[in-house]
C-alpha positions in Angstrom: -0.8 -31.4 55.4 1.1 -30.6 51.9 4.6 -29.5 52.6 5.0 -25.4 51.0 7.6 -26.6 48.9 5.1 -28.8 47.0 2.2 -26.1 47.0 4.7 -23.4 45.2 4.9 -25.2 42.5 1.2 -26.3 42.5 0.2 -22.6 42.6 2.5 -21.3 39.6 1.5 -24.2 37.5 -2.3 -23.2 38.2 -1.4 -19.8 37.8 0.2 -20.5 34.2 -2.7 -22.4 33.3 -5.0 -19.7 34.2 -3.1 -16.9 32.3 -2.8 -19.3 29.0 -6.6 -19.5 29.4 -7.2 -16.0 29.2 -4.7 -15.4 26.7 -6.2 -17.6 24.3 -9.6 -16.3 25.0 -8.7 -12.8 24.8 -11.0 -11.1 22.3 -9.5 -7.6 22.6 -8.3 -5.9 19.7 -6.8 -2.4 18.8 -5.6 -1.3 15.5 -4.0 1.9 14.7 -4.1 3.4 11.3 -0.8 5.5 10.8 -1.1 7.8 7.5 -0.8 10.8 6.1 -4.0 13.1 7.4 -2.9 16.7 6.3 -0.7 16.5 3.3 0.2 15.3 0.0 -1.1 11.7 0.7 -4.2 13.0 2.3 -6.5 12.2 -0.3 -4.6 9.2 -1.2 -5.7 7.4 2.0 -6.2 9.9 5.1 -9.3 9.6 6.8 -10.6 7.4 3.8 -8.4 4.7 5.2 -9.4 4.8 8.5 -13.4 4.8 7.4 -12.4 1.7 5.4 -10.8 0.0 8.2 -13.8 0.4 10.6 -16.2 -1.1 7.6 -14.0 -3.9 7.4 -14.0 -4.1 11.3 -17.9 -4.3 11.0 -18.0 -6.8 8.1 -15.4 -9.4 10.0 -18.6 -10.2 11.9 -16.1 -10.6 15.1 -17.6 -7.9 17.1 -21.3 -10.1 16.8 -19.1 -12.9 18.5 -18.3 -11.3 21.8 -14.9 -9.2 19.9 -14.1 -6.1 21.3 -12.3 -4.2 18.4 -11.0 -0.7 18.3 -9.4 1.7 15.6 -7.4 4.7 16.4 -5.8 6.9 13.9 -2.5 9.1 13.9 -0.7 11.5 11.3 2.9 10.7 10.7 3.3 14.1 8.5 5.6 12.2 6.1 8.4 11.8 8.9 9.9 8.7 10.2 11.1 9.9 13.6 7.3 11.2 14.0 5.9 8.0 12.6 8.1 5.4 15.0 7.4 7.6 17.8 3.5 7.4 17.5 4.0 3.4 16.7 6.0 3.3 20.0 3.2 5.0 21.9 0.8 3.3 20.6 2.1 -0.2 21.1 4.2 0.2 24.5 1.3 2.3 26.3 -2.0 2.1 24.3 -1.9 -1.6 23.2 -2.4 -1.4 19.7 -1.8 -4.4 18.0 -1.6 -3.9 14.4 -0.8 -0.7 12.7 -2.1 -0.4 9.3 -1.3 2.0 5.9 1.7 3.8 6.6 1.8 5.8 3.0 5.8 7.0 2.7 8.1 4.1 2.3 10.7 5.9 4.5 8.0 5.7 7.5 6.9 2.5 6.5 10.4 0.9 6.5 11.4 2.7 10.2 8.0 1.2 11.3 8.6 -2.0 10.2 11.5 -2.6 11.9 9.4 -1.5 15.3 7.0 -4.0 15.1 9.3 -6.3 14.6 11.1 -5.7 17.6 8.1 -5.1 19.7 6.1 -8.5 18.2 3.5 -6.4 17.0 2.3 -6.2 13.4 2.3 -3.5 10.0 -0.1 -4.0 7.6 1.1 -2.3 4.8 -1.1 -0.9 2.0 0.3 2.5 1.4 4.0 2.4 1.0 5.4 1.0 -2.4 9.0 0.3 -1.8 9.6 -3.6 -2.7 12.1 -3.5 0.2 9.5 -4.3 2.8 9.3 -7.8 1.1 12.7 -7.8 -0.3 15.7 -7.0 1.4 13.8 -5.3 4.5 11.4 -8.0 5.0 10.4 -9.6 8.7 8.1 -11.8 9.8 5.7 -9.2 11.2 5.2 -6.9 8.2 2.6 -7.7 5.3 2.2 -6.0 2.2 -1.0 -6.3 0.8 -1.9 -3.9 -1.9 1.4 -3.0 -4.6 5.1 -2.3 -4.5 7.6 -0.8 -6.7 8.2 -4.0 -8.6 4.4 -4.0 -9.6 4.5 -0.5 -11.2 7.6 -1.1 -12.9 6.7 -4.3 -14.7 3.4 -2.8 -15.6 3.9 0.7 -16.6 7.6 1.0 -17.4 7.4 -2.8 -19.8 4.0 -1.5 -21.4 5.4 1.7 -22.5 9.1 0.8 -23.4 7.7 -2.1 -25.5 5.2 0.6 -27.2 8.3 2.5 -28.4 9.0 4.5 -25.5 12.7 3.2 -25.0 14.5 6.1 -23.8 13.5 7.5 -20.4 14.2 10.8 -18.1 13.1 10.4 -14.4 11.7 12.8 -12.1 12.1 11.4 -8.8 10.4 11.9 -5.4 14.0 12.1 -3.1 13.3 9.8 -0.7 12.8 5.7 -0.2 9.8 5.4 -2.3 11.0 7.7 -5.2 14.3 5.9 -5.2 12.9 2.4 -5.4 10.5 2.8 -8.1 12.8 4.8 -10.6 15.6 1.8 -9.5 12.8 -1.3 -10.5 11.6 1.2 -13.2 15.3 1.8 -14.7 15.6 -2.3 -14.1 12.7 -2.7 -16.6 13.2 -0.5 -19.1 17.3 -1.5 -20.1 16.1 -5.3 -19.6 13.4 -4.4 -22.5 16.2 -2.6 -24.6 15.4 1.4 -23.4 17.5 3.6 -22.2 17.5 6.2 -19.0 18.8 9.2 -20.3 19.1 10.9 -16.9 17.4 12.0 -13.9 16.2 14.6 -11.5 15.2 14.3 -7.9 12.9 16.8 -6.4 12.0 17.6 -2.5 9.0 16.1 -1.4 5.8 18.1 -1.7 7.2 20.9 -3.7 5.1 23.5 -5.1 7.4 24.3 -7.9 8.2 21.6 -10.7 9.7 24.2 -13.3 13.3 23.6 -12.9 12.9 19.8 -12.9 10.5 19.6 -15.8 12.7 22.0 -18.2 15.7 19.2 -17.5 13.5 16.5 -18.6 12.3 18.4 -21.3 15.7 19.1 -22.8 16.9 15.4 -22.3 14.7 14.7 -25.4 13.5 11.3 -23.9 10.5 10.2 -24.9 8.9 9.0 -21.7 9.2 11.7 -18.8 9.0 8.8 -15.6 7.2 10.4 -12.7 8.4 8.6 -9.6 6.4 10.3 -7.3 2.8 10.1 -6.0 0.1 12.2 -4.4 -0.1 15.4 -4.4 3.5 15.5 -6.3 2.2 13.5 -9.2 -1.1 16.1 -9.3 1.3 18.9 -9.6 4.1 17.9 -12.0 1.7 17.0 -14.3 -0.5 20.1 -14.4 2.6 22.0 -14.6 3.9 19.8 -17.8 0.7 20.5 -19.2 1.6 24.3 -18.7 5.2 23.5 -20.2 3.6 21.9 -23.7 5.4 19.0 -22.8 3.1 16.3 -24.5 2.1 18.6 -26.9 5.8 18.8 -27.7 5.7 15.1 -28.5 7.3 13.7 -25.1 4.7 11.0 -23.0 4.2 11.2 -19.2 4.3 8.0 -17.5 2.5 8.5 -13.9 4.6 5.6 -12.3 2.0 5.8 -9.4 -1.1 7.4 -10.2 -4.5 7.1 -7.8 -8.4 7.5 -9.0 -8.3 10.5 -6.4 -5.6 11.8 -8.5 -7.2 11.9 -11.9 -10.2 13.1 -9.8 -8.1 16.1 -9.0 -6.6 16.8 -12.4 -9.9 16.5 -14.2 -10.0 14.1 -17.4 -9.2 17.3 -19.9 -5.6 17.2 -18.2 -5.3 13.4 -17.2 -6.7 12.1 -20.6 -4.2 9.4 -22.1 -2.1 8.9 -19.0 -1.0 5.3 -18.7 -0.4 3.8 -15.2 -0.8 0.3 -13.1 -3.0 -0.1 -10.1 -4.1 -3.4 -8.4 -7.7 -2.1 -7.4 -10.4 -0.1 -9.7 -13.7 0.9 -8.3 -15.6 -0.1 -11.5 -13.8 -3.2 -12.2 -16.5 -5.4 -11.4 -19.6 -6.1 -9.4 -18.3 -6.6 -6.3 -15.8 -3.9 -6.7 -18.9 -1.3 -7.6 -21.2 -2.6 -4.8 -17.9 -1.9 -1.9 -17.0 1.2 -3.4 -20.7 2.5 -3.7 -21.3 1.7 0.1 -18.0 3.0 1.2 -18.8 6.3 -1.1 -21.6 7.3 1.1 -19.3 6.7 4.2 -16.1 8.6 2.9 -15.3 11.5 4.8 -13.8 13.3 1.8 -16.6 11.8 -0.4 -14.7 10.4 -2.9 -14.8 6.6 -4.3 -11.9 4.2 -2.8 -8.4 4.8 -4.1 -6.2 1.7 -4.5 -4.7 1.9 -0.8 -8.0 2.2 0.4 -9.0 -0.6 -0.9 -6.1 -2.7 0.2 -6.6 -1.6 3.9 -10.2 -3.0 4.2 -9.0 -6.4 2.5 -5.8 -6.5 4.9 -7.6 -5.8 8.0 -10.3 -8.2 6.6 -7.9 -10.9 6.8 -6.1 -10.1 9.9 -9.2 -10.5 11.6 -10.2 -13.5 9.6 -6.8 -14.8 11.2 -7.9 -14.0 14.8 -11.1 -15.6 14.2 -9.3 -18.9 13.3 -6.9 -18.6 16.3 -9.7 -18.6 18.6 -8.8 -15.3 20.2 -6.0 -12.8 20.1 -2.6 -13.8 21.4 -0.6 -10.7 21.5 1.9 -12.0 19.1 2.7 -10.4 15.8 4.7 -13.1 14.3 2.3 -16.1 15.3 -1.1 -13.9 13.9 1.2 -13.2 10.5 2.3 -16.9 10.0 -1.7 -17.5 10.6 -2.5 -15.1 7.8 -0.1 -16.6 5.3 -1.5 -20.1 6.6 -5.1 -19.4 5.6 -6.5 -18.7 2.2 -7.6 -15.0 1.3 -10.5 -13.9 -0.1 -12.4 -10.8 -0.6 -14.8 -8.9 -2.8 -12.2 -6.3 -3.9 -8.9 -8.3 -4.8 -10.3 -11.9 -5.1 -8.2 -15.0 -3.9 -4.5 -14.7 -3.4 -1.8 -16.2 -1.3 0.3 -14.4 1.1 3.8 -15.4 0.5 6.7 -16.2 2.8 8.1 -12.8 2.2 4.7 -10.7 3.2 3.5 -10.3 -0.4 0.0 -10.9 -1.1 -0.3 -12.0 -4.8 -3.1 -10.7 -6.9 -3.5 -9.7 -10.4 -2.6 -5.8 -11.4 -4.2 -3.9 -14.5 -2.6 -1.4 -17.0 -5.3 1.4 -17.1 -5.6 4.2 -19.7 -7.2 7.5 -18.6 -10.5 8.4 -20.6 -10.9 11.1 -22.5 -13.8 13.6 -21.4 -16.0 12.4 -24.0 -15.5 8.6 -23.2 -17.0 8.8 -19.6 -20.3 8.2 -19.2 -21.0 8.6 -15.6 -19.2 10.1 -12.4 -16.1 8.6 -11.3 -16.0 6.9 -14.8 -12.3 7.7 -15.4 -10.3 4.5 -16.6 -10.2 1.8 -19.7 -8.6 -1.6 -19.0 -5.2 -1.6 -21.4 -4.1 -5.2 -20.1 -4.6 -7.3 -17.3 -1.4 -8.3 -15.5 -1.1 -11.9 -14.3 -0.6 -12.5 -10.1 3.1 -14.0 -11.4 4.3 -11.1 -13.2 3.0 -8.6 -10.8 5.3 -9.7 -8.1 8.8 -10.3 -7.7 9.8 -14.2 -8.2 10.6 -15.8 -4.9 13.7 -17.1 -6.4 14.9 -13.8 -6.9 13.8 -12.6 -3.5 16.3 -11.0 -1.1 13.9 -11.8 2.0 15.6 -13.5 4.6 12.7 -15.5 5.7 12.9 -16.9 2.0 14.0 -20.8 1.5 15.7 -21.0 -1.5 
């Protein structure tokens, strides 16, 4: 008869082996889409992002391999405390593995801290602040689509070199706006331009008149709109009412989406120069996917850059889980695998995920077409220049990310 002191360790080893095996074979995944469902950023992502992520789940083929994948969604209302509370509930009680989208940099920075604490994952597509892959980077967060560095080095550099050498900023008064103004100001001054001033405006304001008057009186050649979504479209509409462009000043939409142009109409938006990493009509692959998406879009629109980024990010996340052979429910481990395997999708093509969590892809400088140049629905952009992947992302040697070895 085996003594009980020998049986106990054997039972413990057997139990550990069973738990390890079960973990390795775990094919359950829960994805939480956290964004603005009802306010100024809802058209950029909102329900469209949820649908794009569902398409990624379907296109991954994992369900055919026996995986159970669930997608849930929540509205952070552009408030970091609400975003964190939703994320905490999802991770602690609902067993959500990964949070996606997070437009609003204040929300994204707060959620990024939480997912690191909880060892979950943040797949950021909507938030622009470059700090997520800079001084605030973590082993659990990926920024897939764009950032303020890309926007500044696209639009800011192009307009300054084209003669727009004096700037005044209208800046959304929170993390995103301040990061975008900071990064664009650096590019403007590095290219021989001057920043004559700035004014901060509240998020989701309806009246830009006093801010636009300050910009107009500055006599700056370029008025940089360091805002997004409804704030951008409202400021552009009201700038037209003030005759700002007709008076000789140029508007720089530092973050503009195809849904913004659709809302403005070509008559108002024509001539705007801006930077994106995705456009639905860029090539055969983007057109094919975007036409598929539009048939399913809850808003009946073509996909924005962030919607496309959500699809691509989740597709790569699921590819990493497949490579691991199961879901370890270990965020840092899955993100490490995402960085290890090559990225390749029909919307952005190939491009590595760097140590700092930034996906390296080209960016494109676009100009909005005149009404008479548009030949079919959603034919809004003309390509001005392609920005190389290396120029679109901050160099690793200049990164403040503590994950980067120098």
